[in-house]
N, C-alpha and C positions, 0 to 999 in steps of 0.2 A: 170673878174672873180677872178682873184687872189685877187683883192681888196675885193670882197664879202667874199671869204674864210677867208681872214685875219680878216675882221671885225667880222665874226662869231666866229673865234677863240678868238678874243679879247673879244667879248661879253661873251663867255664861261668862259674866265679867270676872267672877272669882276664878273660874277655870282659866281664862286667858291671862289673868294677873299671875296666877301661880305658875303657868307655863313661862311667862315672861321672867318671873323671879328665878325659876329653875334654869332657864337659858342664861340669864345674867350670871347666876351663881356658877354655872359650868364655865362660862367665859372667864370669870374671876379666878376660878381654880386653875384653869389652863394658863392664864396670865401669870399667876403667882408661881406655878410650877416652872414656866418658862424663865421667869426672873431668877428663880432659885438655880436653875441649870446655868444661866448666864453668870450668876454670882460664883458658882462653882468653877466655871470656866475661867473667870477672872482670877479666882484664888489659885487655880492650877497654873495659869500664866504667870502670876506673881511668884508662885512657888518655884517654877522653872527658872525664872529670871534670877531669883535669889540664889538658887542652887548653882546656877552658872557663875554668878559673881563669887560665891564661896569657893567654887572650884578654881576660879582664877586667883583668888586670894591664897589658896593652898598650893599655888604653883611651886614646884620643887626647885630649890636652889641649893648651891653648894658653897659654903663659906670658904674663902681663900684669903690668907694673910700674905701680903707681898711687900718686899722692900725694893725700892729703886735705888741703886747705889752708883755713886759718881766718884771720880778721883778726889782726893782730899783737898787739894789746893786749886786745881784748874776746873773742877766741876764738869769734867767730861764724863758722859754716861758710859758705865762699864758693864753693868749687868742688872738683871731683875731676878730676885729669888723669893720663893714663897712656899707655903705648904697648906694642905687641907687638914684642919684640926679634927674633922670627923673621921679621918683615916687612922687614928691613933691606935697603936698596938705596942704594949710594953714601953710606953713613954716615947715611942718613935712614930712620927707621922710622915706620910708620903708628900713629896713636894717636887717642885720644878725650878730649874735655873735656865735663864736665857742670857747668853753673852751678846753684847752689842756687836761684836765683830762678825758673828756668823748667824745670829738669830735662830740657832738650833736649840731645841729644848733638851735639857739633860735631867735625868732623874736625880732627885736629891732625897736624902733622909734628913728629917728635922727632929731635933730634940731640945728640950730646955734643960740647961745645966745651970743650976742655981738661978741667977737672974739673966743669963745670957741665952740667946737663941743661936743654936749651932746647926749648920748645914754641912753635910758631907756628900760627895759625889765622886764618880770616876772609878774605873776598875771593876772587877767582878763583885767585890764586896762593897762597892760605893764608898770607899774610904781613901782614895788617892789625894783628894783635895778637901779643904775645910774652910768654911767662912764662919767666923764667930762675930756675932753682932751684940754689942753691949747695950744696956738700957739707954745710953745717950745717943744711940744710933751710929756709933763709930764701929766700923767693921774691920776685921783683920783676916787677910787671906793667907792660907798656908798650903804649901805644895809638898806632899809626902811621897811623890812619885819615885824618887831615887833615895829615899831615906833608909837607913839601916836600922835594924831592931834596936830600940833604946836610944837612938840618936835624938837629940833635942833640936828642933827646927824653929827658926825665927820666922815671923810673918814676912811675906814677900811684898805685901802691899797693904796700905791703910786706905779705907774708903769711908765716905759719908753716905749714910742711907736715910731714906724717908719711908716710913711704914704706912701702908693703906690696907683696908680690908674691903673685900668685894663679895657680893653674892652672885656667883656665876649661874647662868641658866644651864639647862642640861646640855645644850649644843656646845656652849663655851667650855663646860667641864669636860665633855668627851674629847675635845681637841687636845686638852692637856693629858687626859687619862690614856688616850690612845698611844701617846709617846712614852709614858712612864709605866704603864700597866705591867709589862713583862718583867721589868726589874723589881718592882715593889711586891708583886705576887710571889716572887722567889723567897721573900722573907716573911710572907704570910699577911701582907697588908692588902685589904680589899675595901672597896666603897660600894654601898648599895645604890644601884642606878634607878631605883623605883622612886 
């Protein structure tokens, strides 16, 4: 009889031990699953952060090359002229010129002739005025306003220029593009705003 009571007591202990083990294992499983969910959440957070950083890195910019030009001897600021290399069509790029005297933006056409940068602007065909900038950054201004066909014109002014390049953000680009868009689209030059 003692043997039977002991064996019943042992069976009860085994039952309660297996219940405890079962309860503990359920808790462990729940804990592990919760940790996995938290890890996934952390991975998602990290993924979202990295995607945000990558989106910021992929910020759209528009390359703009610009020359600031001053009088040759007195160094008085005369004009800024530049172009968007990504707007090229048939070796001609859209650009802009700002005179120091009135700060108005004029549409220019830019092209490379040999080793010179050539800008033209004014009139319906944007060819009334020309600025030729040589590799040593000396610029020559020409006025064809009253020129007759075949007439040889001498430069009216010599300037010294300094070249810079800029990565304009979309807002800065739109300020330029708004002023020059109508003129350059007539000759088929466009820039993708995306």
